[in-house]
C-alpha positions as CSV (number, residue, x, y, z in Angstrom):
1,M,98.1,102.3,95.5
2,T,100.3,105.3,94.9
3,K,103.4,106.3,96.8
4,S,101.4,109.1,98.5
5,E,98.8,106.7,99.6
6,L,101.4,104.3,100.9
7,I,103.0,107.2,102.9
8,A,99.6,108.2,104.3
9,M,98.8,104.6,105.3
10,Y,102.2,104.2,107.0
11,A,101.9,107.5,108.8
12,K,98.4,106.6,110.1
13,A,99.4,103.0,111.1
14,R,102.6,104.1,113.0
15,D,101.1,107.3,114.4
16,R,103.8,109.5,112.6
17,K,103.8,112.8,110.9
18,K,103.5,112.5,107.1
19,K,106.8,114.2,106.6
20,D,108.6,111.6,108.8
21,A,106.7,108.8,107.2
22,E,107.7,110.1,103.7
23,A,111.4,110.1,104.8
24,D,111.1,106.5,106.0
25,V,109.4,105.2,102.8
26,C,111.8,107.1,100.6
27,F,114.8,105.7,102.5
28,I,113.6,102.2,101.9
29,F,113.1,102.8,98.2
30,D,116.5,104.5,97.9
31,A,118.2,101.6,99.7
32,I,116.6,99.1,97.2
33,R,117.5,101.3,94.2
34,D,121.1,101.7,95.4
35,A,121.6,98.0,96.1
36,L,120.3,97.1,92.6
37,A,122.5,99.8,91.0
38,E,125.5,98.1,92.6
39,G,124.4,94.8,91.2
40,D,123.2,93.3,94.6
41,K,120.1,91.3,95.1
42,V,117.5,92.5,97.7
43,V,115.7,89.6,99.4
44,L,112.6,90.5,101.5
45,T,111.6,87.1,103.0
46,G,107.9,86.4,102.5
47,F,107.5,89.3,100.1
48,G,109.9,88.8,97.2
49,T,113.3,89.3,95.6
50,F,114.5,92.3,93.6
51,D,117.5,91.7,91.3
52,V,119.1,92.9,88.1
53,R,118.9,90.7,85.0
54,D,120.9,91.0,81.8
55,R,118.9,91.9,78.7
56,A,120.2,90.6,75.4
57,E,120.6,92.7,72.3
58,K,117.6,92.4,70.1
59,R,116.3,93.4,66.7
60,C,113.0,95.4,66.5
61,L,111.0,97.5,64.2
62,N,110.7,101.3,64.4
63,P,106.9,101.7,64.9
64,R,106.8,104.9,62.7
65,T,109.0,104.0,59.8
66,R,108.8,100.2,60.1
67,E,112.6,100.1,59.6
68,P,114.5,97.4,61.5
69,I,116.6,98.8,64.4
70,Q,119.0,97.1,66.8
71,L,118.4,97.6,70.5
72,P,121.6,97.3,72.5
73,S,122.0,94.8,75.4
74,G,121.6,96.2,78.9
75,K,120.4,95.5,82.4
76,A,116.8,95.5,83.7
77,P,115.4,95.5,87.2
78,A,113.3,92.4,88.0
79,F,111.0,91.3,90.9
80,K,110.1,87.7,91.8
81,A,107.2,87.4,94.2
82,G,107.8,85.3,97.4
83,R,105.5,82.6,98.8
84,G,103.8,84.9,101.3
85,L,102.9,87.5,98.6
86,K,101.7,84.8,96.2
87,E,99.5,83.2,98.9
88,A,98.1,86.6,99.9
89,V,97.1,87.3,96.3
90,N,95.9,83.7,95.6
91,P,94.5,82.4,98.9
92,K,94.0,78.6,99.0
93,K,90.4,77.6,98.8
94,E,89.1,75.1,101.4
95,A,86.9,73.3,98.8
96,E,89.9,72.2,96.7
97,A,89.6,68.7,95.3
98,P,91.7,66.2,97.3
99,K,94.8,64.8,95.6
100,K,93.4,61.3,95.6
101,V,90.5,62.4,93.3
102,A,92.9,64.0,90.9
103,A,95.1,60.9,90.9
104,A,92.1,58.7,90.2
105,A,91.0,60.9,87.3
106,T,94.5,60.6,85.8
107,A,94.5,56.8,86.2
108,A,91.1,56.6,84.5
109,A,92.4,58.5,81.5
110,K,95.2,56.0,80.8
111,P,94.2,53.1,78.6
112,A,94.3,49.6,80.1
113,K,97.1,47.3,79.0
114,K,96.2,44.3,76.9
115,K,97.5,40.8,77.8
116,S,99.3,39.1,75.0
117,K,98.5,35.5,74.2
118,K,101.4,33.1,73.8
119,K,101.0,30.2,71.4
């Protein structure tokens, strides 16, 4: 989905003009960007968390010349999906094996202990 498609979907769902919907969507994106630029974390419960992570300095190869180069350290935006988003992407199947079956399979895989004989 592109930004334009998101705006069109929002405008249709909320019965708004596309120009007003675009302003709303852009405001949300700008607010997230500005918060991250200030080093804040943006938590959208049920959806996910946007934050800024430090990126260490690293050594790489220039793909054209194959010469080693040093990339400086910096910051990178990151997103961690929340439970609601993960469940929407990976819905639980009703036919999942019960936990007891999995535990029994694990127990069967362990070798039996031998009794030691005392003399």
